N, C-alpha and C positions, 0 to 999 in steps of 0.2 A: 801712650800707645795701644796698652793694650785695653784700656777702657776704650779708646775708638773703638777699636776691634770688636770690643764683645756690644756696644750701642748697633754698630754697623750689623751685626748677627740678629738682635733684637730689633731693626727697623725691618730685616729681610723677613723676620719669622712673622711680624703683623701685617707686612705688605702680602705675605701668601695666605695667611688667615684670612685676610679682606678679600681675597681671589678664591676665596675655598679652597686652601692649601693645596697639597701635591695631585688633588683630583681638577685642579684646573690651571696648574702651570703649563708653560709649552712643552714641557718636557713628557708630562704626563698626557698631551695629546689634547687639551681642551682649546682652548682658544686662540695659541700660538701657531706658529710654522713647525716647530721642532718635530720630532717621532711619535708617531702615535704609540704609547705604551702597552703593551699587553703580556696577560702572561698564564702561565697553564701549570699543572702539577702533573707530572707523571709517574708511574712505579720505574724507574732507572736502575733500580736494584733490588733483588728479593723475588718470590716466587712467581711474578706476574711481570718481570722486565720483558720477558719475550712480546707479551702486547704493549709494553710502555714504550720501549727505545724505536719502534716503528711508526708509532703515534706522534711521539715527538718531533720524527726527522720528516713524517709526514706533514704536519702543519707546517713547521720551520720552514717547509721546502716550499708552500705556497706563498706565506709570505715574503721568503726570497724571491721568487720569482715576479711576486709585485714589484717588491722594491727594486728589482732589474729593470720595471717596465715604469717605475716615475712614482710607486706606493698608489696610494689612494686619495685621490681629490688632492695630487701634488706634494702629500706628505708622506716619508717611510715610514713602516713600520719595525717596532722594535718588539719582538715575540722574545719573552722570559721563560725559560722551563726550566722548573724545579723539580727536584726528585723527592716524591712522597714513600717510595718503598710500598706503596698499596696499604700504609696504616694511617688511620685517623688521627692521631694525635701528631704526626710527622705532615700529616697535611694542613693540620692546623697551623703549625710552624711554619710551612712552605707559604701559606695564605697570609701571615702576618708578615712575612719579608716582602711577598711580592706587592699587598697592598703600603705598608708600611716604609720597605725601604726604596723598591723598584718604582712605585707610584704609578703602577697599572690603573688603566680607566676600564679596564673587562675582564675576565677570565675566562679563555676561549678553546675549545676545544682539549680540556682537561680530562682525567682518566679517574674512574672509579665511584660505582654508586655508593657506599658506606663511608669511603672517604671524602666524597665530595659533600655528601649530606653533613658529614660533623663540621666543614669551615662553613656552610650556609650562616649561621648565626654572627659569625663575627664578618664575613665578606658583605653580604648581603645587606641583614640587618642593622650591624653597628657601622661597617663604613661605607654602606650604599654602594658599592662596587657590584655589576651585573654579571651573571655566571651563565654563560651561554656554549650550548652544542657541545655539553659535556658528553662522554664516552661511559653511558650507564645511566640510571634514573629509574623511578618507579613511579607507581600511579599518582600516589600523594603528593609527589613534587609539582603537579600540573593541574591537581584539580582539589582546590581552586586553583586559578592560576595567580604564582606569584610576581609580583611587579617585577622583578628583575631577575627573574629566572626563565629561559627561553631555550627550547630544545628540538633538535633536528633526528631524532635516532626514536623507532618504536620502541614501546615499553618492551624490558623484559618479559613481564609476563604474557603479553601478547605475542611474543616468539615463544613459548613454552606453547601457547592452545595452537598458534601455527604449526610448529612440528607435530604437535597431536591431530592436527588436522589433517598434515599431509598423510602421514601414516596410514591413518582410517581410508582415507579417500583412495589409496593405495588397495584397497580392500584386506588391512590387517585387522585383528579384532583382538588379539592378545598382546597387548603391547607394554613392554617393560621399563621404566624408566630408569638408567642408571645416574645417579647424581651426588653432586658433594654434599659434604654433611653443613656447612655453615648457612644462615638462616636465608643469604641471597641466593642463594641455589635451589633450596627449598620454596621460595617463593615463588620461582618461574615455572619448578616441576609441578606445583599442585593445580597449575593452568593445563596441564598436557591432557588430562582427562578428560574435562569441560570442552575443550578443542575438538577430540577425539570423537566423543558422543555427539559433538554438534554437524559431524561430516557424517558418522555412522552410531547411530542411538544402541547397538550391538556391540559396540568397542567398550573393552576392559581393560584398565590400566592399574597396576601395581609398580611399586618402586623398590628399590635397592639403595642403600644408602652408602657412600663410599668417603672413608675420611680424605679431604682437603690435602692434595700434595702427594696423594698415596702415587708411587711410582711402579710397583710389585702389581701387575693387575691378572695374574695367575688366578688366586685364588677369588678373586671377582667375576672375571669371567668361568669358571668353574660353577659359580652360584647363579649365574644366567644359563647355563646350558642345562642346569637341574630344573630350571624353571621352566624352561621351551616354551619360551616367548615367539612369536611369528614376527617380530618387529621391537627393534629398542631404540629407545631417544634419549641421547647423552646429552645432560644438564652439566659438562664437566669444562675445564679450561682446557685448551686446544691440545697442550703437552699429554694432559691424561686422554682426553679424548683419542689422541694417537696411539697412546701405549694398550689403551682398553683394542682397536682395533688389530693393531700386532698381536696380540694376545688370543683374541679372539680367531685370528688366522692361524696361529699356530695349534690352537686345541680344535681345529674344525668347525666353530661355531659359526654358520652361514645363515646368518638371517639380517635382513636388510637394517641398517643405523640410518638414524636419523639425528640432526644437533639444531643447536639455536645460533644467533650470531657470533658468540666467539669461537664456536669451532669452526667456522665458515674462513678458515684462516690457512695460506697455503704454506705454513709452518706445519698445520697437520700432516699436509702431503709429505713434505721434506721426511716428519718425522716418521711417518708411518708406510713410509713408500706403497708398493702394491697392494700392502694392505687396506688402503685409502680407497681403491678402485672400487666405486659404487656409491660411497657414503653421500647423503644426501646432509644438505644443512641448508639455515636461512641465512640468509647474507643482508646486511642494511645497504649494501653498494650493489653496483654492477660486478660481475668479475674482476678482479685484479688486473686479468690478461683479455678484458674483452677488447675488442678492436673498435670499438666507437671513438670518435673524434677526441671526446672527453676523458675517457681512459687513456689514450693515447698523449693525450697531453700531459694526465698524470704522472706517467711511465718517462717523460721526457724529463718533466721538472725534477723527480726524484733522481734521475741520471743526472743532471747537472748540479743540483741541490745538495744531494744526499747519496752522494756516489756507492757508498757502501750498504746501502739497503736495498734488497730485492724486493720488486712490487709484491704485496700483500693487504688482505683486506684492511688490517690494522694502521698501515700506512695509506691505505686510499680513503679511508672512514673518515681520519685525521686530518687529510686535504680538503677532503669535501665539505667537512663541517668549519674550516676556515676558509674555505673559496666561499660557503653560503654566507657567515660572518663579515667576509670581506665585500659581498655584492648591497648586504643592508649595511653598512658603514659609510658606503659611496651614496647613500640617501641623504646622510646626514650634514645637512649645510650650516657650518658656524660650529660651536662649541661641541667637542666631544666629550659627554660626559654621562652618567648614567640616565639622566631624564632624556635627553635626545637619543642614546642608544635604545632604549624601552618605547619611545614613540616609534622611532625608525621601523622597529619589528613589528611594533602593532600596527602598521601601514604598509607594511613592506610588499603587500598581495603574494603573487606566487615566486619563489625564488627556484630558478631550476640550475642545478650543478652539471647534471649529465652525467653524474654519478650517484647520489642518491635519489631515491622518489622526488616528485615535485613537490617542494616545502611552501605551507601557507599558515602565515601567523594573525592572530586578531587581538584585539582585547581580550577575550574571553578565552581564546585559546593559543596557548603558550608552546604546546608541543606540535611540530610542524607537519609530521606525519605519522601514520601506523602504518605503513605499507613495507612488506617484504619482499626481497627475490630471491627465489628458490633456486639452488645452485647443486649440481651434483659432479662429482669428480670423476674424468672420461679420460682417458689417455694421458693421466698424470697432472691435471689441471683442473680448477673448476670452472664449469660452464653454465651458462644460465639455463634455467628452465620454464619457458615463458617470459613475462614480462613482470613486474612488479604487484604484488598481490594484496591484499588485505584481510587479515584473520579476520577468523570469526567472532560474533561480537559477544564473549562471554566473561571479559574481564569486566569488574565493577558492577554485574548484576547480581 
């Protein structure tokens, strides 16, 4: 009896190997009628869980919404989220679980630049699983294009340049960047000055470096006050940007403040209250409370499938990233695997989510956009300033 069971398991394993293993089984999504298994890692615990949790809920809401309508090409989506606590080593562990245990055919709308990059060698190079529309990214991810990596988010470096350009276009010449100390923040901050000078050659930019996770911004704002800038650019996580704005108001530091993508979140308004009024930021999406039909659909999906989550840019970007992936996935006829997903992206044409800028991928360009939406806090909510705009061409030069 036991020998027969062992033989059966061995034969099953051989059958899976002949079909390409978990990547091609119907459960994983390839050629059968079972669910298409997708996965992602998010910081569901730790210092940036305030971003990771709504992102997980936003992406999950999109796939739940699709499943309620019959799925993708008649197949339901099984979206599996694992916690990485924004830690590279925990991300590698999450990746091994998603690929080895869960048998996902793609990683979609995951969170984190450094954490995700740590998982690249295993996920894309060894396991040959695509990583698509990650929240985060760097210029070297897409130049040159990596075969199984596709993105829908304007590079952080370009976000820094766009923030500097906006401040300079508003007439500010003595700009101070307040940034967290990790290298990822430094990489964004260094492009604020080129962006500002592209808009106004007379602009000058200095930096003030803050330890990541700082909660008491009283001494930081005191230093800002002493430097007498006519504008500040905040390259901080939104809870820290909120702490800065509150303390600046308390100390009477009345200078315009600008921020990059991660600061354009409704959580900043909730934490900073009236101190956030007038704050400028670059958003990856239309504002969460925008009245457009696509944003209304997003809010309805969130209300139905993630009722504990309030609309925010974090859930909106993940919802939109999942929506863009689903639109491309619908173009796959037949087996759903690394090759078919990559080919679908490279021939997708222009994908419009109504939330992100229009996205276009091809064989040589795996980053779908470099546009951003300017937003400003007015009346306690982010409102759009014009339409999507392109940062100055200073990155990579």
